N, C-alpha and C positions, 0 to 999 in steps of 0.2 A: 158233511162234517162228522156225522155219527160213524160213517164207514172208516174215517181216519182214526176216530177214537177207538173203534173196535180193532183196527190194525195196531195202534200203539199199545193197547191192553194186551193183545196177543203177543207182541214183542216182549213186553214186560213179563208176561207169564212164561215165555220161553226161557228168559234169563233168570227166573226166580228159583229154579231147581227142578228136582224130579216131579213134584206135583204140578208145577206150571207146564212142564213138557208133556205130561200126561193129559192135561186139560187141552193143550193146543192140538195134540194128536187126536183127542176125542172130537174136537170141533172140526177138524179136517174131514172126519168121516161123514159129515153132513153134506159135503160137496159131492158133486157127481163126477169129478175128475178121477182118473185111475190112480190108485195108490200103489206104492212099491215098498217092500220091506226095507231095503237098503240100497242106496243111501236115501235119507229122508229128503223129500223134495223141499226146496227153499220156499220161505214164505213170500207171498206176492208183495210188491212194493206199494200197491194201492189196493184198497178194499173192493169187494165185488159190488155189483149194481144193487140198489135197493129202491123200493117204492114207498112213497109216503114217508120217507125219512128213516124208517126203522124196519120195514118188512123186506127180507132178502128176495131177490129176483128168482133164486132157485126154487123157492116155495111155489111161486106162480107157475114156473116151468114144469114143476113136479105134478101140479094138479091139472094143467091144461089138457093132457091126453085123456083124462077120465071125466072131468067136469066142464071142460070148455073154458071160454074166456071169463065168464061170470062166476065160475066155480069158487075161486078164492074169496071173492067178495061175499058170495052167499054163505060160504063157510064161516067167514068172520061175523056176518050179521046173525046167522043162526046161533053161533056160539054165544054171542052177546045177549040175544033174546033168551036163550036157554038159561044163562047165568042169572038174568034178571027175573025170569018167570019162576024159577025154582028158588029164588031168593038166596042163591049162593053168594051173589054179590048184591048188597043192599046200597042204594044210593042215599047218602047222608051228607053232612057238612064236610066230611073228609073228601068226598068226591069233588065238591066245589074247590077245595083247597088243591087237590091233585090237578084238577082241570086248570086252575089259575097258574099253578106252578108250571104245568105243561105248556100253557100258552106263553108264559114268560120265557120258558126255555126255548120254545120254537122261535119266538121273536128275537131272543138273544143270539140263537144260532143263525137265523136269517140275517141279522143285523151285523153281528160281529164275527160270524163264522169265517167269511172270506179273509178278513184281516188276520184272524188267529191262525187260519190255515196257511196263509202266506208266511206268517212269522214262524210257524212250525216247519214249513218247507224250507225257509231260509236256514233255520237251525240244522235241519237235516242235511241240507246242502253243505253247510260248513263242516258238519261232522264227516260227511262223505269226502269233502275236499281234504280234510286233515288225514282221514284214513288213506285216501289215494296218495297223498304226499308221503306218508309213512311207507306205504306199499312201494311207491316209486323209489324212495331212498333205499329200502330193503332190496328191491330188485337191482338197483344200480350197484349196491355193495356186493350182492351175490354174483352179479355179472362180472364185476371186477375180480371177485374171489375165483370164479370159474376161469377167467383169463389167466390169473396168476397160477392156478393149478395146472392149466394147459402148458404154460411156459415152464413150470417146474418139471412136468412130465417130459417136455421136449429136452430140457437140460439133462434129465435122467437118461433119456434115450441116447444123447450124445456122450454120456459118461464113458461108455465102452470104447468109443473112438478116442476119447482123451486118455483113457488108461492105456490103450494100445500105443498111442504116441509116446506116453511117458515110459512104457516098457522099452519101446525102440530107442528112446533117448538114453535110458540107463544101459541098455545093451551096447549102444555105440560108445558110451563113456567107458564101459568096461573093456571093450575091444581096443579103444584108443590107449587106455592105461596099459593093457597087456602088450600092445605093439611098442609103446614107449619103453617099457621095461625090457622087452626083447632087444630093442635097439640099443639101450643103455648097456645091457649085458654083452652084446656084440662088440660095441665100442671098447668096453673094458677088456674083453678077451683079446681083441686086435691090438690094443695098446700094449698089453703085457707080452703078446707074441712079438710085436715090433721091438719091444725092449729086449727080449731074448735074442732076436736076430741082430740088433745093434750091438748087444754085448758080445755075441759070437764074432761079428765083424771086427770089433775092437780087439778081441783076443787074437784073432788071425793077423790083423795089421801089426799089432805089437810084436807077435811072434816073428812076422816077416821082417819088420824093422830090426828086431834083435838079431835075427839070423843074418841079414845083410851087413849090419854093423860088425857082427862077429866074424863073418867071412872076410869082410874088408880089412878088419884089424889083423886077422891071421895072415892074409895075403901080403899086406903091407909089412907085417913083421917078418915074413919069410923072404923078402927081397933083400939081397946083399947090396952094398955100395957098388961093387963091380957090375952086378946085373942091372943096377939102376943106370950106370953110365952107358953100358951097352944098349940098353933099351932106349935111352935118349938119343944115342948116336943112330940107332936103327930108325928111330922116328924122324930124325933130321934127314937121313938118306931117303926115306920114303917120301918125305915132303918135297925134296928137290926133284926126285924122279916124277912125282906127280905134277910139279910146276912145269918141267920140261914137256911132259905129255900135253899139258894144257896149252902151252905156247905153240907147240907143233899143230895142234888141232885148230888153233886160232889163225895160224899162218895159212893153212890149207883153205 
């Protein structure tokens, strides 16, 4: 129980500020474990072993190599005898009060210590569970943030491909517009050339028709009635000769 109290007091001193941190660091120097400058080793979750409720086990281990197993007890007994013999500590009514209070404290610790320790452990477990829940929530949110960041990086990596595709699409649109305009210009030029050719053909046909009508008119105008009769007679004679030749060929 006292070890738990020492552990709780050390934790309180650690969170109390620079003075508490200094006291905790000074208390650590009493242990035989190796120390390092940075980072500071974490505090143990449970206190060290003690004997008789208050005496640290490290003190016994420190005196064993030089004094043996009975050394710590002889040191304590000798120190008590020295204090009493030199009257540094005088036994009076306050000693009885301290002994009574100590007995009551030992009885209370033995009687109620396990239940108080269990209650303290339960509170500690609840705090650890809440801290673990907060940690898990933070870890999940950070993991999701990492996944989102990776996805965004993947999208950024594909941005160059997307931009290339967009550039190709724009280039194809420009090429299509260019070819459409060339085709439109070609059709317009061809239509105008066809118009000019049709106009030339019309002029030529009109000239030919005019020339034919003029020649025909002049020829008709130049024929006299006598020539017309002679021509008709000549035609009749030619038709009769042609009919006889045809009948002769049919008879043969």
